[in-house]
C-alpha positions in Angstrom: 7.5 -20.2 -12.4 4.6 -18.2 -10.9 4.6 -14.5 -10.0 2.1 -13.0 -7.5 2.0 -9.2 -7.3 0.3 -7.3 -4.5 0.3 -4.0 -2.7 -1.7 -1.8 -5.0 -4.4 0.5 -3.9 -5.9 3.9 -3.9 -3.7 6.8 -2.6 -3.7 10.5 -2.7 -1.1 12.4 -4.7 2.1 12.7 -2.8 1.5 9.4 -1.0 3.4 6.1 -1.1 2.8 2.5 -1.8 5.0 -0.5 -1.8 4.4 -3.3 -4.3 5.5 -6.8 -3.8 6.0 -9.6 -6.2 6.6 -13.1 -4.9 8.3 -15.4 -7.5 8.2 -19.1 -7.1 11.2 -21.2 -8.0 14.4 -22.3 -6.2 16.7 -20.3 -8.6 15.0 -16.9 -8.0 18.3 -15.1 -7.1 20.0 -16.1 -10.4 17.7 -13.8 -12.4 16.8 -10.1 -12.6 13.3 -8.8 -12.3 11.4 -5.9 -13.8 8.3 -3.9 -13.1 6.0 -2.7 -15.9 2.8 -0.7 -15.9 -0.1 -0.2 -18.2 -2.4 2.8 -17.9 -5.9 2.8 -19.4 -5.8 3.2 -23.2 -2.0 3.0 -23.2 0.6 0.4 -24.0 2.5 -1.4 -21.3 5.7 0.4 -20.4 8.8 -0.6 -18.6 9.2 1.1 -15.2 12.2 -0.3 -13.3 14.6 -3.1 -13.6 16.9 -5.0 -11.2 19.7 -7.1 -12.5 20.7 -10.3 -10.8 23.9 -8.6 -9.8 22.1 -5.7 -8.1 22.2 -2.9 -10.7 19.0 -0.9 -11.1 17.5 1.2 -13.8 14.4 3.4 -14.0 12.3 5.2 -16.5 13.0 8.9 -16.3 9.6 9.8 -14.9 10.0 7.8 -11.7 13.7 8.4 -11.0 14.2 9.7 -7.5 10.7 8.5 -6.5 10.6 4.7 -7.1 13.0 2.1 -5.7 13.2 -1.5 -6.9 14.7 -4.0 -4.5 14.7 -7.7 -3.7 14.8 -10.1 -0.8 16.3 -13.3 -2.1 15.4 -15.2 1.1 11.7 -14.3 0.5 11.8 -14.8 -3.3 10.3 -11.3 -3.5 10.9 -8.2 -5.6 9.6 -4.9 -4.3 8.8 -1.5 -5.8 8.7 1.3 -3.3 6.8 4.2 -4.8 7.0 7.6 -3.1 5.6 11.0 -4.1 3.0 9.3 -6.3 1.3 11.4 -8.9 -2.0 10.9 -10.8 0.0 9.9 -13.9 1.4 6.9 -12.0 -2.1 5.4 -12.1 -1.9 2.1 -13.9 -1.9 -1.7 -13.4 1.6 -2.7 -12.3 3.1 -6.0 -13.5 6.2 -7.8 -12.4 8.1 -9.9 -14.8 11.1 -12.2 -14.7 13.0 -13.5 -17.7 14.6 -16.9 -17.5 16.5 -17.7 -20.6 14.3 -17.0 -23.6 11.1 -17.0 -21.7 9.4 -14.2 -19.8 7.1 -14.9 -16.9 4.5 -12.3 -15.8 2.5 -11.7 -12.7 -1.3 -10.9 -12.8 -0.9 -7.2 -12.1 -2.0 -5.0 -9.2 -3.9 -1.8 -9.6 -2.5 1.5 -8.4 -4.8 4.5 -8.5 -3.5 8.0 -7.5 -6.1 10.7 -6.9 -5.4 14.3 -7.3 
């Protein structure tokens, strides 16, 4: 299983970005997916989760601004990020758990300028 994240960049506060995570493997739709982020000098934190059945959850600080979704035909999970704030600056990682094992992407940098 390989995860390839993309879509990061530099954006002004109030702007938007859409992250993508392509996950290899023919059983993509059987599993949920999660986005994490890690800011400089901070621990990696969970941001949003999408269950295989479609339920979503978000960390409080991004509720109403971020949306996690998936396209099973494209084996891709997305994170739409709106009204970005400087405190959203971090490297964003996608992750998928399959059984007892967690698979991580390489991360994509999001920088929000004030």
